N, C-alpha and C positions, 0 to 999 in steps of 0.2 A: 757738444750743444746735442745732438739728436739721445743719447745718453741720458743726458739732464731732464728731457721732455719726457721721455719714458718712465722716468724714477718718478718725477713729478706725478704722472698718470697714476703711476699704479700706486702710488702714497696717498691720492684723493680718490681713487677709486675703492680701495679695499675697507676703507672705514665708512664709506658710503654704504657698499655691497652688506658689509655686516650690520651697519645701524639698520637697513631695512630687513634684513631676514630678521633681526632680533624682534623689530617690530612685528612683521607677519606672524612669527611664531606667538609673541605677547594676543595678537588679536584672537587667532584663532583660540589660544588657552580660553581667554575672555570670552568667546561665544560658548566654548564647552561646558563653562563653568555657567552662566547664564540658562542654556537649556537645560541643565542638569538642576538645579535651583526652580526652575518653571515646572519643570515634571514633578517635582516633591509637592510643590505648594498648590498644583492643581488635584482639586479631589478627582475629576472626570478621569484623570490619568494614574490617580492611584485607587480607585476604586477596585473592587475583585470582581470583575465580569468576566466570565466564563466567555469562551466564545463557544458558539453553537453552531455545527455541522450542517442536521437535518431541522430545517424548520417547517410546520406546516401552516398555512394560513387558516385559522376558524371563522374568522369575521373581520371585519374593518379596525377591530380593535383589540385582538385576541391572537394570539400565536401559540402553537403546541412544538414541543420539542421532544425528544427520545425521553426526558425527564419530568416536565412539567407541563402544564398548562400557563400560559402567559398573559395578563390581561393588561394592556399597555397602559401604565401609569397619568391619569391627568388629561384624560379622551375617552370622549365616548361618542360611537360610529353607529351609520344608520345597521338596523339589524337586517339578517338577509331574508327577501322579502317585504321588506318595509318599503312601500311604492313613493315615490317623488311623480311628480306631475310637470311637464316641461309642453308650453303649447297644445293644451286638452290629451297629450299621450302621456301613460302611465308606464313607468318600466319597474325595476330591482333595484332601488337605489341602494340597498344595501349589499346587492351583489355588484354593483359597482364600486362600493368602498372596499370589499374585499380584493377585487381585483386590482384596485389601487396598491393595497399595502400588498401584495404578490409583487408588483412591479418594482416597488419599493426593495424589496428583499432580494428578489432573483438574483444570482450572481453575486451578492456582498456578503462578507462576513458580518455577522451578528452576534450581539453581546448584549447582556441584559445584567442590571441589578436587581436584588432581590429587597422590596420594601415590605415583604410581610404578604398575609395572605387574605382574599376576599372573604364575603361570606359564603360562595361555595368553593372554598379550598384553592382557588385558581392564585397562583405565585403573581403579586404585584409588582412590576417593574418597568422603569426606564430601558428601552433598547435602542442598540445602537446599531446602524448598517452604515459598514466603512466609515464607523466615528461619525455619523449625522443621526440626530436622534430622530427615530422613526414617530413618536406621538408628533413632535413640531412638523415633519415632513404633512402626515396625516390632516393635519389640523390646517395649516397654511395653504395645502393645495384644496382644501374644501372639501375635505371626504372625511373629515370627523371634526366636533365641536369640543372647544375646550370644556372637560367636565367642573366646571366651576364648583360644585360643591365640594370635590374635591381637592381643587390646587385652582390657581390663576397663572402657573405657568405657561400658559400657550393661550390665553385671553387675546393680546396681541397680534398674534397670527391669525385667530380668530376671525379679529374686525379687518385685517387683511385681506382675508378670503372673500369676505364678506362685500365689503369694499369693491372689490375686482371680480366680484360675482363668480367665483371660482369652486366646483365641484356641485352639493348641493344647493348652495347659495345662488346655484343660477337656475334653482327650481323653486318649485313649490313643495316644502316638504314639513313633516313634524318633527320636534325634536324627537332624538330617538327615546329620551325619556317618558314623552308624553307617548308615545307611541306604542313603548310597553304596558303600559298603562292604561290605554285602550283596551275595545274589545280585542280588537286584530291581534295585539300585542301581547296579550291573556294566553292566545292561543299557542303560542310557541311552548 
């Protein structure tokens, strides 16, 4: 009787263990296929974006690498020296924007795509810091504006920053394009 019980247990257990093992292998294979297919269909994953090791921040919307000066696509940040006013006190809003961009990229792996050149010969590109869109972060944090003249990609991020009074939206400021057109901006 004891032997019959052991035989039955073995017979019942082996098929269950084998079936469970096969199901686990099938599930792993399906996950692997989904990951591979998703990466092939994701333009961000397949875009040729070289990793940049040395990055220097020029201002809130421009970085410099060993090989190029890159203007961040779709954003316009205050210029270095452009003032903002809060509670009657003025300070360098462009400098604060530059510092925020430096904060975003410090310690991050940066990669950029190439979307052509602007009229000053700078490369225009969408850059990522550890996989996050730098332009989107700058606009969403309120230290750059969506440059709607060229793209509406970051319009919702600008609205978020404006509604939450983040960055420049907590102060009085001229848009960077208006400031550049003014007497003060022309002196740059």
